[in-house]
PDB file with SEQRES, HELIX, SHEET and CRYST1 records, atoms N, CA, C and O in Angstrom:
SEQRES   1 A   77  MET ALA THR GLY MET ALA ILE MET GLY PHE GLY GLY GLY          
SEQRES   2 A   77  ALA THR SER SER GLY VAL THR GLU THR PHE ILE VAL LEU          
SEQRES   3 A   77  GLY VAL LEU TYR PHE ILE SER MET THR ILE GLY ALA LEU          
SEQRES   4 A   77  ALA ILE ARG ILE GLN PRO ALA GLY TRP THR PRO PRO ALA          
SEQRES   5 A   77  THR ALA ASN LYS MET ILE THR LYS ASN HIS GLY HIS ILE          
SEQRES   6 A   77  ASP GLN ALA LEU LYS THR PRO GLN PHE TYR LEU LEU              
HELIX    1 AA1 ALA A    2  ALA A   14  1                                  13    
HELIX    2 AA2 VAL A   19  ARG A   42  1                                  24    
HELIX    3 AA3 ILE A   65  ALA A   68  1                                   4    
HELIX    4 AA4 PRO A   72  LEU A   76  1                                   5    
CRYST1    1.000    1.000    1.000  90.00  90.00  90.00 P 1           1          
ATOM      1  N   MET A   1       0.816  -1.176   0.000  1.00  0.00           N  
ATOM      2  CA  MET A   1       0.000   0.000   0.000  1.00  0.00           C  
ATOM      3  C   MET A   1       0.871   1.255   0.000  1.00  0.00           C  
ATOM      4  O   MET A   1       0.573   2.222  -0.701  1.00  0.00           O  
ATOM      5  N   ALA A   2       1.945   1.237   0.786  1.00  0.00           N  
ATOM      6  CA  ALA A   2       2.817   2.409   0.855  1.00  0.00           C  
ATOM      7  C   ALA A   2       3.465   2.678  -0.500  1.00  0.00           C  
ATOM      8  O   ALA A   2       3.605   3.832  -0.906  1.00  0.00           O  
ATOM      9  N   THR A   3       3.858   1.620  -1.194  1.00  0.00           N  
ATOM     10  CA  THR A   3       4.474   1.808  -2.506  1.00  0.00           C  
ATOM     11  C   THR A   3       3.470   2.384  -3.496  1.00  0.00           C  
ATOM     12  O   THR A   3       3.803   3.281  -4.270  1.00  0.00           O  
ATOM     13  N   GLY A   4       2.256   1.876  -3.472  1.00  0.00           N  
ATOM     14  CA  GLY A   4       1.227   2.401  -4.364  1.00  0.00           C  
ATOM     15  C   GLY A   4       0.923   3.852  -4.094  1.00  0.00           C  
ATOM     16  O   GLY A   4       0.723   4.632  -5.026  1.00  0.00           O  
ATOM     17  N   MET A   5       0.885   4.227  -2.821  1.00  0.00           N  
ATOM     18  CA  MET A   5       0.622   5.623  -2.493  1.00  0.00           C  
ATOM     19  C   MET A   5       1.783   6.515  -2.910  1.00  0.00           C  
ATOM     20  O   MET A   5       1.573   7.657  -3.316  1.00  0.00           O  
ATOM     21  N   ALA A   6       3.005   6.003  -2.813  1.00  0.00           N  
ATOM     22  CA  ALA A   6       4.159   6.791  -3.241  1.00  0.00           C  
ATOM     23  C   ALA A   6       4.125   7.021  -4.745  1.00  0.00           C  
ATOM     24  O   ALA A   6       4.398   8.127  -5.212  1.00  0.00           O  
ATOM     25  N   ILE A   7       3.792   5.985  -5.502  1.00  0.00           N  
ATOM     26  CA  ILE A   7       3.681   6.128  -6.960  1.00  0.00           C  
ATOM     27  C   ILE A   7       2.569   7.112  -7.294  1.00  0.00           C  
ATOM     28  O   ILE A   7       2.722   7.946  -8.187  1.00  0.00           O  
ATOM     29  N   MET A   8       1.441   7.018  -6.575  1.00  0.00           N  
ATOM     30  CA  MET A   8       0.330   7.946  -6.780  1.00  0.00           C  
ATOM     31  C   MET A   8       0.794   9.379  -6.499  1.00  0.00           C  
ATOM     32  O   MET A   8       0.371  10.310  -7.184  1.00  0.00           O  
ATOM     33  N   GLY A   9       1.647   9.557  -5.512  1.00  0.00           N  
ATOM     34  CA  GLY A   9       2.135  10.883  -5.165  1.00  0.00           C  
ATOM     35  C   GLY A   9       2.970  11.508  -6.255  1.00  0.00           C  
ATOM     36  O   GLY A   9       2.944  12.726  -6.435  1.00  0.00           O  
ATOM     37  N   PHE A  10       3.716  10.692  -6.990  1.00  0.00           N  
ATOM     38  CA  PHE A  10       4.510  11.245  -8.090  1.00  0.00           C  
ATOM     39  C   PHE A  10       3.602  11.839  -9.162  1.00  0.00           C  
ATOM     40  O   PHE A  10       3.898  12.901  -9.709  1.00  0.00           O  
ATOM     41  N   GLY A  11       2.508  11.161  -9.459  1.00  0.00           N  
ATOM     42  CA  GLY A  11       1.557  11.686 -10.445  1.00  0.00           C  
ATOM     43  C   GLY A  11       0.862  12.931  -9.937  1.00  0.00           C  
ATOM     44  O   GLY A  11       0.683  13.890 -10.687  1.00  0.00           O  
ATOM     45  N   GLY A  12       0.465  12.930  -8.670  1.00  0.00           N  
ATOM     46  CA  GLY A  12      -0.192  14.098  -8.098  1.00  0.00           C  
ATOM     47  C   GLY A  12       0.753  15.267  -7.942  1.00  0.00           C  
ATOM     48  O   GLY A  12       0.330  16.420  -8.032  1.00  0.00           O  
ATOM     49  N   GLY A  13       2.017  14.994  -7.711  1.00  0.00           N  
ATOM     50  CA  GLY A  13       2.997  16.059  -7.545  1.00  0.00           C  
ATOM     51  C   GLY A  13       3.291  16.803  -8.830  1.00  0.00           C  
ATOM     52  O   GLY A  13       3.728  17.953  -8.800  1.00  0.00           O  
ATOM     53  N   ALA A  14       3.053  16.156  -9.956  1.00  0.00           N  
ATOM     54  CA  ALA A  14       3.320  16.808 -11.234  1.00  0.00           C  
ATOM     55  C   ALA A  14       2.337  17.943 -11.488  1.00  0.00           C  
ATOM     56  O   ALA A  14       2.657  18.878 -12.223  1.00  0.00           O  
ATOM     57  N   THR A  15       1.151  17.881 -10.897  1.00  0.00           N  
ATOM     58  CA  THR A  15       0.155  18.911 -11.146  1.00  0.00           C  
ATOM     59  C   THR A  15       0.110  19.941 -10.037  1.00  0.00           C  
ATOM     60  O   THR A  15      -0.649  20.905 -10.136  1.00  0.00           O  
ATOM     61  N   SER A  16       0.895  19.773  -8.986  1.00  0.00           N  
ATOM     62  CA  SER A  16       0.863  20.693  -7.853  1.00  0.00           C  
ATOM     63  C   SER A  16       1.657  21.955  -8.170  1.00  0.00           C  
ATOM     64  O   SER A  16       2.435  21.987  -9.123  1.00  0.00           O  
ATOM     65  N   SER A  17       1.453  22.984  -7.368  1.00  0.00           N  
ATOM     66  CA  SER A  17       2.148  24.253  -7.616  1.00  0.00           C  
ATOM     67  C   SER A  17       3.558  24.258  -7.052  1.00  0.00           C  
ATOM     68  O   SER A  17       4.376  25.085  -7.455  1.00  0.00           O  
ATOM     69  N   GLY A  18       3.863  23.346  -6.121  1.00  0.00           N  
ATOM     70  CA  GLY A  18       5.203  23.347  -5.552  1.00  0.00           C  
ATOM     71  C   GLY A  18       5.559  22.025  -4.913  1.00  0.00           C  
ATOM     72  O   GLY A  18       4.691  21.254  -4.503  1.00  0.00           O  
ATOM     73  N   VAL A  19       6.849  21.782  -4.837  1.00  0.00           N  
ATOM     74  CA  VAL A  19       7.340  20.534  -4.282  1.00  0.00           C  
ATOM     75  C   VAL A  19       7.081  20.479  -2.773  1.00  0.00           C  
ATOM     76  O   VAL A  19       6.707  19.429  -2.250  1.00  0.00           O  
ATOM     77  N   THR A  20       7.273  21.582  -2.084  1.00  0.00           N  
ATOM     78  CA  THR A  20       7.091  21.606  -0.636  1.00  0.00           C  
ATOM     79  C   THR A  20       5.659  21.278  -0.247  1.00  0.00           C  
ATOM     80  O   THR A  20       5.425  20.479   0.659  1.00  0.00           O  
ATOM     81  N   GLU A  21       4.701  21.893  -0.929  1.00  0.00           N  
ATOM     82  CA  GLU A  21       3.291  21.629  -0.633  1.00  0.00           C  
ATOM     83  C   GLU A  21       2.937  20.174  -0.900  1.00  0.00           C  
ATOM     84  O   GLU A  21       2.173  19.563  -0.153  1.00  0.00           O  
ATOM     85  N   THR A  22       3.500  19.626  -1.971  1.00  0.00           N  
ATOM     86  CA  THR A  22       3.236  18.221  -2.307  1.00  0.00           C  
ATOM     87  C   THR A  22       3.722  17.295  -1.204  1.00  0.00           C  
ATOM     88  O   THR A  22       2.997  16.388  -0.794  1.00  0.00           O  
ATOM     89  N   PHE A  23       4.943  17.513  -0.715  1.00  0.00           N  
ATOM     90  CA  PHE A  23       5.484  16.656   0.336  1.00  0.00           C  
ATOM     91  C   PHE A  23       4.729  16.816   1.648  1.00  0.00           C  
ATOM     92  O   PHE A  23       4.572  15.847   2.390  1.00  0.00           O  
ATOM     93  N   ILE A  24       4.266  18.004   1.941  1.00  0.00           N  
ATOM     94  CA  ILE A  24       3.491  18.206   3.164  1.00  0.00           C  
ATOM     95  C   ILE A  24       2.168  17.456   3.082  1.00  0.00           C  
ATOM     96  O   ILE A  24       1.786  16.762   4.024  1.00  0.00           O  
ATOM     97  N   VAL A  25       1.470  17.594   1.963  1.00  0.00           N  
ATOM     98  CA  VAL A  25       0.184  16.907   1.794  1.00  0.00           C  
ATOM     99  C   VAL A  25       0.379  15.406   1.820  1.00  0.00           C  
ATOM    100  O   VAL A  25      -0.368  14.703   2.499  1.00  0.00           O  
ATOM    101  N   LEU A  26       1.363  14.900   1.100  1.00  0.00           N  
ATOM    102  CA  LEU A  26       1.608  13.454   1.080  1.00  0.00           C  
ATOM    103  C   LEU A  26       2.034  12.946   2.454  1.00  0.00           C  
ATOM    104  O   LEU A  26       1.637  11.853   2.857  1.00  0.00           O  
ATOM    105  N   GLY A  27       2.828  13.719   3.170  1.00  0.00           N  
ATOM    106  CA  GLY A  27       3.244  13.311   4.507  1.00  0.00           C  
ATOM    107  C   GLY A  27       2.069  13.175   5.453  1.00  0.00           C  
ATOM    108  O   GLY A  27       1.992  12.222   6.228  1.00  0.00           O  
ATOM    109  N   VAL A  28       1.156  14.129   5.389  1.00  0.00           N  
ATOM    110  CA  VAL A  28      -0.032  14.061   6.238  1.00  0.00           C  
ATOM    111  C   VAL A  28      -0.903  12.874   5.853  1.00  0.00           C  
ATOM    112  O   VAL A  28      -1.390  12.151   6.723  1.00  0.00           O  
ATOM    113  N   LEU A  29      -1.102  12.670   4.556  1.00  0.00           N  
ATOM    114  CA  LEU A  29      -1.918  11.533   4.098  1.00  0.00           C  
ATOM    115  C   LEU A  29      -1.276  10.201   4.482  1.00  0.00           C  
ATOM    116  O   LEU A  29      -1.972   9.289   4.929  1.00  0.00           O  
ATOM    117  N   TYR A  30       0.037  10.079   4.315  1.00  0.00           N  
ATOM    118  CA  TYR A  30       0.735   8.846   4.702  1.00  0.00           C  
ATOM    119  C   TYR A  30       0.607   8.597   6.203  1.00  0.00           C  
ATOM    120  O   TYR A  30       0.351   7.471   6.630  1.00  0.00           O  
ATOM    121  N   PHE A  31       0.784   9.639   6.991  1.00  0.00           N  
ATOM    122  CA  PHE A  31       0.698   9.484   8.441  1.00  0.00           C  
ATOM    123  C   PHE A  31      -0.685   8.994   8.858  1.00  0.00           C  
ATOM    124  O   PHE A  31      -0.800   8.081   9.676  1.00  0.00           O  
ATOM    125  N   ILE A  32      -1.717   9.588   8.309  1.00  0.00           N  
ATOM    126  CA  ILE A  32      -3.082   9.191   8.655  1.00  0.00           C  
ATOM    127  C   ILE A  32      -3.362   7.761   8.223  1.00  0.00           C  
ATOM    128  O   ILE A  32      -3.874   6.962   9.007  1.00  0.00           O  
ATOM    129  N   SER A  33      -3.027   7.433   6.975  1.00  0.00           N  
ATOM    130  CA  SER A  33      -3.344   6.088   6.475  1.00  0.00           C  
ATOM    131  C   SER A  33      -2.510   5.012   7.169  1.00  0.00           C  
ATOM    132  O   SER A  33      -3.025   3.929   7.448  1.00  0.00           O  
ATOM    133  N   MET A  34      -1.239   5.282   7.452  1.00  0.00           N  
ATOM    134  CA  MET A  34      -0.395   4.294   8.124  1.00  0.00           C  
ATOM    135  C   MET A  34      -0.823   4.108   9.584  1.00  0.00           C  
ATOM    136  O   MET A  34      -0.760   2.993  10.104  1.00  0.00           O  
ATOM    137  N   THR A  35      -1.253   5.171  10.244  1.00  0.00           N  
ATOM    138  CA  THR A  35      -1.731   5.048  11.617  1.00  0.00           C  
ATOM    139  C   THR A  35      -2.999   4.216  11.669  1.00  0.00           C  
ATOM    140  O   THR A  35      -3.131   3.338  12.522  1.00  0.00           O  
ATOM    141  N   ILE A  36      -3.924   4.478  10.773  1.00  0.00           N  
ATOM    142  CA  ILE A  36      -5.157   3.683  10.717  1.00  0.00           C  
ATOM    143  C   ILE A  36      -4.835   2.223  10.415  1.00  0.00           C  
ATOM    144  O   ILE A  36      -5.402   1.324  11.035  1.00  0.00           O  
ATOM    145  N   GLY A  37      -3.934   1.982   9.472  1.00  0.00           N  
ATOM    146  CA  GLY A  37      -3.547   0.618   9.137  1.00  0.00           C  
ATOM    147  C   GLY A  37      -2.877  -0.106  10.293  1.00  0.00           C  
ATOM    148  O   GLY A  37      -3.158  -1.279  10.538  1.00  0.00           O  
ATOM    149  N   ALA A  38      -1.995   0.585  11.006  1.00  0.00           N  
ATOM    150  CA  ALA A  38      -1.310  -0.041  12.141  1.00  0.00           C  
ATOM    151  C   ALA A  38      -2.291  -0.375  13.259  1.00  0.00           C  
ATOM    152  O   ALA A  38      -2.178  -1.426  13.890  1.00  0.00           O  
ATOM    153  N   LEU A  39      -3.240   0.501  13.506  1.00  0.00           N  
ATOM    154  CA  LEU A  39      -4.221   0.224  14.554  1.00  0.00           C  
ATOM    155  C   LEU A  39      -5.157  -0.918  14.147  1.00  0.00           C  
ATOM    156  O   LEU A  39      -5.563  -1.715  14.994  1.00  0.00           O  
ATOM    157  N   ALA A  40      -5.494  -1.002  12.886  1.00  0.00           N  
ATOM    158  CA  ALA A  40      -6.389  -2.060  12.423  1.00  0.00           C  
ATOM    159  C   ALA A  40      -5.715  -3.425  12.466  1.00  0.00           C  
ATOM    160  O   ALA A  40      -6.364  -4.424  12.778  1.00  0.00           O  
ATOM    161  N   ILE A  41      -4.440  -3.483  12.160  1.00  0.00           N  
ATOM    162  CA  ILE A  41      -3.730  -4.765  12.135  1.00  0.00           C  
ATOM    163  C   ILE A  41      -3.517  -5.290  13.548  1.00  0.00           C  
ATOM    164  O   ILE A  41      -3.510  -6.505  13.745  1.00  0.00           O  
ATOM    165  N   ARG A  42      -3.347  -4.430  14.524  1.00  0.00           N  
ATOM    166  CA  ARG A  42      -3.083  -4.859  15.893  1.00  0.00           C  
ATOM    167  C   ARG A  42      -4.313  -5.469  16.551  1.00  0.00           C  
ATOM    168  O   ARG A  42      -4.180  -6.189  17.540  1.00  0.00           O  
ATOM    169  N   ILE A  43      -5.494  -5.205  16.034  1.00  0.00           N  
ATOM    170  CA  ILE A  43      -6.710  -5.743  16.626  1.00  0.00           C  
ATOM    171  C   ILE A  43      -6.840  -7.214  16.219  1.00  0.00           C  
ATOM    172  O   ILE A  43      -6.808  -7.541  15.033  1.00  0.00           O  
ATOM    173  N   GLN A  44      -6.988  -8.100  17.215  1.00  0.00           N  
ATOM    174  CA  GLN A  44      -7.117  -9.522  16.932  1.00  0.00           C  
ATOM    175  C   GLN A  44      -8.585  -9.869  16.757  1.00  0.00           C  
ATOM    176  O   GLN A  44      -9.438  -9.333  17.464  1.00  0.00           O  
ATOM    177  N   PRO A  45      -8.886 -10.762  15.820  1.00  0.00           N  
ATOM    178  CA  PRO A  45     -10.277 -11.178  15.623  1.00  0.00           C  
ATOM    179  C   PRO A  45     -10.832 -11.871  16.868  1.00  0.00           C  
ATOM    180  O   PRO A  45     -10.084 -12.479  17.633  1.00  0.00           O  
ATOM    181  N   ALA A  46     -12.120 -11.777  17.062  1.00  0.00           N  
ATOM    182  CA  ALA A  46     -12.763 -12.410  18.217  1.00  0.00           C  
ATOM    183  C   ALA A  46     -12.599 -13.924  18.134  1.00  0.00           C  
ATOM    184  O   ALA A  46     -12.823 -14.528  17.085  1.00  0.00           O  
ATOM    185  N   GLY A  47     -12.208 -14.524  19.246  1.00  0.00           N  
ATOM    186  CA  GLY A  47     -12.049 -15.972  19.303  1.00  0.00           C  
ATOM    187  C   GLY A  47     -10.710 -16.484  18.802  1.00  0.00           C  
ATOM    188  O   GLY A  47     -10.484 -17.694  18.813  1.00  0.00           O  
ATOM    189  N   TRP A  48      -9.812 -15.609  18.362  1.00  0.00           N  
ATOM    190  CA  TRP A  48      -8.521 -16.054  17.842  1.00  0.00           C  
ATOM    191  C   TRP A  48      -7.586 -16.393  18.992  1.00  0.00           C  
ATOM    192  O   TRP A  48      -7.470 -15.644  19.962  1.00  0.00           O  
ATOM    193  N   THR A  49      -6.927 -17.532  18.865  1.00  0.00           N  
ATOM    194  CA  THR A  49      -5.906 -17.924  19.835  1.00  0.00           C  
ATOM    195  C   THR A  49      -4.628 -18.238  19.076  1.00  0.00           C  
ATOM    196  O   THR A  49      -4.697 -18.781  17.974  1.00  0.00           O  
ATOM    197  N   PRO A  50      -3.470 -17.918  19.626  1.00  0.00           N  
ATOM    198  CA  PRO A  50      -2.219 -18.202  18.922  1.00  0.00           C  
ATOM    199  C   PRO A  50      -2.008 -19.708  18.783  1.00  0.00           C  
ATOM    200  O   PRO A  50      -2.460 -20.475  19.632  1.00  0.00           O  
ATOM    201  N   PRO A  51      -1.325 -20.139  17.719  1.00  0.00           N  
ATOM    202  CA  PRO A  51      -1.094 -21.569  17.531  1.00  0.00           C  
ATOM    203  C   PRO A  51      -0.248 -22.150  18.659  1.00  0.00           C  
ATOM    204  O   PRO A  51       0.633 -21.483  19.202  1.00  0.00           O  
ATOM    205  N   ALA A  52      -0.529 -23.395  18.997  1.00  0.00           N  
ATOM    206  CA  ALA A  52       0.170 -24.051  20.103  1.00  0.00           C  
ATOM    207  C   ALA A  52       1.538 -24.576  19.697  1.00  0.00           C  
ATOM    208  O   ALA A  52       2.365 -24.843  20.569  1.00  0.00           O  
ATOM    209  N   THR A  53       1.807 -24.735  18.403  1.00  0.00           N  
ATOM    210  CA  THR A  53       3.088 -25.277  17.960  1.00  0.00           C  
ATOM    211  C   THR A  53       4.188 -24.239  18.147  1.00  0.00           C  
ATOM    212  O   THR A  53       3.990 -23.046  17.918  1.00  0.00           O  
ATOM    213  N   ALA A  54       5.346 -24.724  18.568  1.00  0.00           N  
ATOM    214  CA  ALA A  54       6.486 -23.836  18.797  1.00  0.00           C  
ATOM    215  C   ALA A  54       7.165 -23.523  17.468  1.00  0.00           C  
ATOM    216  O   ALA A  54       7.310 -24.395  16.611  1.00  0.00           O  
ATOM    217  N   ASN A  55       7.568 -22.300  17.312  1.00  0.00           N  
ATOM    218  CA  ASN A  55       8.265 -21.868  16.114  1.00  0.00           C  
ATOM    219  C   ASN A  55       9.504 -21.106  16.558  1.00  0.00           C  
ATOM    220  O   ASN A  55       9.405 -20.167  17.348  1.00  0.00           O  
ATOM    221  N   LYS A  56      10.670 -21.500  16.056  1.00  0.00           N  
ATOM    222  CA  LYS A  56      11.916 -20.867  16.476  1.00  0.00           C  
ATOM    223  C   LYS A  56      12.010 -19.418  16.047  1.00  0.00           C  
ATOM    224  O   LYS A  56      12.769 -18.653  16.641  1.00  0.00           O  
ATOM    225  N   MET A  57      11.261 -19.020  15.032  1.00  0.00           N  
ATOM    226  CA  MET A  57      11.360 -17.661  14.522  1.00  0.00           C  
ATOM    227  C   MET A  57      10.436 -16.691  15.258  1.00  0.00           C  
ATOM    228  O   MET A  57      10.527 -15.481  15.049  1.00  0.00           O  
ATOM    229  N   ILE A  58       9.553 -17.198  16.110  1.00  0.00           N  
ATOM    230  CA  ILE A  58       8.629 -16.347  16.850  1.00  0.00           C  
ATOM    231  C   ILE A  58       9.059 -16.316  18.307  1.00  0.00           C  
ATOM    232  O   ILE A  58       9.247 -17.361  18.929  1.00  0.00           O  
ATOM    233  N   THR A  59       9.212 -15.129  18.842  1.00  0.00           N  
ATOM    234  CA  THR A  59       9.603 -14.985  20.235  1.00  0.00           C  
ATOM    235  C   THR A  59       8.800 -13.853  20.872  1.00  0.00           C  
ATOM    236  O   THR A  59       8.379 -12.913  20.199  1.00  0.00           O  
ATOM    237  N   LYS A  60       8.600 -13.964  22.166  1.00  0.00           N  
ATOM    238  CA  LYS A  60       7.947 -12.889  22.910  1.00  0.00           C  
ATOM    239  C   LYS A  60       8.982 -12.017  23.602  1.00  0.00           C  
ATOM    240  O   LYS A  60       8.643 -11.004  24.215  1.00  0.00           O  
ATOM    241  N   ASN A  61      10.236 -12.411  23.502  1.00  0.00           N  
ATOM    242  CA  ASN A  61      11.328 -11.666  24.131  1.00  0.00           C  
ATOM    243  C   ASN A  61      12.022 -10.808  23.077  1.00  0.00           C  
ATOM    244  O   ASN A  61      11.818 -10.986  21.876  1.00  0.00           O  
ATOM    245  N   HIS A  62      12.838  -9.884  23.547  1.00  0.00           N  
ATOM    246  CA  HIS A  62      13.619  -9.068  22.634  1.00  0.00           C  
ATOM    247  C   HIS A  62      14.801  -9.881  22.138  1.00  0.00           C  
ATOM    248  O   HIS A  62      15.480 -10.545  22.922  1.00  0.00           O  
ATOM    249  N   GLY A  63      15.048  -9.830  20.835  1.00  0.00           N  
ATOM    250  CA  GLY A  63      16.177 -10.535  20.262  1.00  0.00           C  
ATOM    251  C   GLY A  63      17.391  -9.622  20.181  1.00  0.00           C  
ATOM    252  O   GLY A  63      17.256  -8.419  19.953  1.00  0.00           O  
ATOM    253  N   HIS A  64      18.555 -10.183  20.365  1.00  0.00           N  
ATOM    254  CA  HIS A  64      19.793  -9.411  20.292  1.00  0.00           C  
ATOM    255  C   HIS A  64      20.311  -9.437  18.858  1.00  0.00           C  
ATOM    256  O   HIS A  64      20.098 -10.410  18.134  1.00  0.00           O  
ATOM    257  N   ILE A  65      20.981  -8.379  18.455  1.00  0.00           N  
ATOM    258  CA  ILE A  65      21.478  -8.283  17.088  1.00  0.00           C  
ATOM    259  C   ILE A  65      22.465  -9.402  16.761  1.00  0.00           C  
ATOM    260  O   ILE A  65      22.538  -9.845  15.615  1.00  0.00           O  
ATOM    261  N   ASP A  66      23.221  -9.862  17.751  1.00  0.00           N  
ATOM    262  CA  ASP A  66      24.159 -10.962  17.500  1.00  0.00           C  
ATOM    263  C   ASP A  66      23.424 -12.229  17.079  1.00  0.00           C  
ATOM    264  O   ASP A  66      23.911 -12.981  16.234  1.00  0.00           O  
ATOM    265  N   GLN A  67      22.258 -12.466  17.663  1.00  0.00           N  
ATOM    266  CA  GLN A  67      21.476 -13.647  17.285  1.00  0.00           C  
ATOM    267  C   GLN A  67      20.821 -13.439  15.920  1.00  0.00           C  
ATOM    268  O   GLN A  67      20.719 -14.381  15.134  1.00  0.00           O  
ATOM    269  N   ALA A  68      20.384 -12.234  15.635  1.00  0.00           N  
ATOM    270  CA  ALA A  68      19.745 -11.951  14.349  1.00  0.00           C  
ATOM    271  C   ALA A  68      20.734 -12.117  13.199  1.00  0.00           C  
ATOM    272  O   ALA A  68      20.365 -12.595  12.126  1.00  0.00           O  
ATOM    273  N   LEU A  69      21.974 -11.729  13.416  1.00  0.00           N  
ATOM    274  CA  LEU A  69      22.980 -11.841  12.357  1.00  0.00           C  
ATOM    275  C   LEU A  69      23.307 -13.282  12.002  1.00  0.00           C  
ATOM    276  O   LEU A  69      23.883 -13.541  10.945  1.00  0.00           O  
ATOM    277  N   LYS A  70      22.951 -14.222  12.864  1.00  0.00           N  
ATOM    278  CA  LYS A  70      23.229 -15.638  12.613  1.00  0.00           C  
ATOM    279  C   LYS A  70      22.136 -16.316  11.796  1.00  0.00           C  
ATOM    280  O   LYS A  70      22.294 -17.474  11.411  1.00  0.00           O  
ATOM    281  N   THR A  71      21.042 -15.632  11.524  1.00  0.00           N  
ATOM    282  CA  THR A  71      19.931 -16.251  10.796  1.00  0.00           C  
ATOM    283  C   THR A  71      19.977 -15.856   9.324  1.00  0.00           C  
ATOM    284  O   THR A  71      20.294 -14.711   8.999  1.00  0.00           O  
ATOM    285  N   PRO A  72      19.664 -16.795   8.434  1.00  0.00           N  
ATOM    286  CA  PRO A  72      19.631 -16.454   7.007  1.00  0.00           C  
ATOM    287  C   PRO A  72      18.500 -15.487   6.677  1.00  0.00           C  
ATOM    288  O   PRO A  72      18.594 -14.739   5.704  1.00  0.00           O  
ATOM    289  N   GLN A  73      17.434 -15.490   7.473  1.00  0.00           N  
ATOM    290  CA  GLN A  73      16.314 -14.594   7.216  1.00  0.00           C  
ATOM    291  C   GLN A  73      16.738 -13.123   7.315  1.00  0.00           C  
ATOM    292  O   GLN A  73      16.212 -12.277   6.593  1.00  0.00           O  
ATOM    293  N   PHE A  74      17.673 -12.823   8.193  1.00  0.00           N  
ATOM    294  CA  PHE A  74      18.159 -11.457   8.342  1.00  0.00           C  
ATOM    295  C   PHE A  74      18.757 -10.967   7.029  1.00  0.00           C  
ATOM    296  O   PHE A  74      18.512  -9.836   6.610  1.00  0.00           O  
ATOM    297  N   TYR A  75      19.531 -11.810   6.393  1.00  0.00           N  
ATOM    298  CA  TYR A  75      20.195 -11.396   5.153  1.00  0.00           C  
ATOM    299  C   TYR A  75      19.227 -11.442   3.965  1.00  0.00           C  
ATOM    300  O   TYR A  75      19.361 -10.657   3.027  1.00  0.00           O  
ATOM    301  N   LEU A  76      18.270 -12.345   4.002  1.00  0.00           N  
ATOM    302  CA  LEU A  76      17.283 -12.407   2.935  1.00  0.00           C  
ATOM    303  C   LEU A  76      16.330 -11.217   2.968  1.00  0.00           C  
ATOM    304  O   LEU A  76      15.813 -10.783   1.938  1.00  0.00           O  
ATOM    305  N   LEU A  77      16.111 -10.703   4.170  1.00  0.00           N  
ATOM    306  CA  LEU A  77      15.220  -9.554   4.302  1.00  0.00           C  
ATOM    307  C   LEU A  77      15.829  -8.337   3.669  1.00  0.00           C  
ATOM    308  O   LEU A  77      15.222  -7.266   3.681  1.00  0.00           O  
TER     309      LEU A  77                                                      
END                                                                             
């Protein structure tokens, strides 16, 4: 969604009167839409329970950078 909105902003910026106004408007729109999206994603559906199977990639604790550097997912990301 963020990429699509950024591409949309390039088209809208071509018709605007100035670069500064375009970035201000897009910044406000991005902030509003990303905040709404973040709040919507954090809400869990009614009756949802986390899976009982253990997964090494999911943790409830903070991970240290030394451990993250040892995983292939870090470099693939």
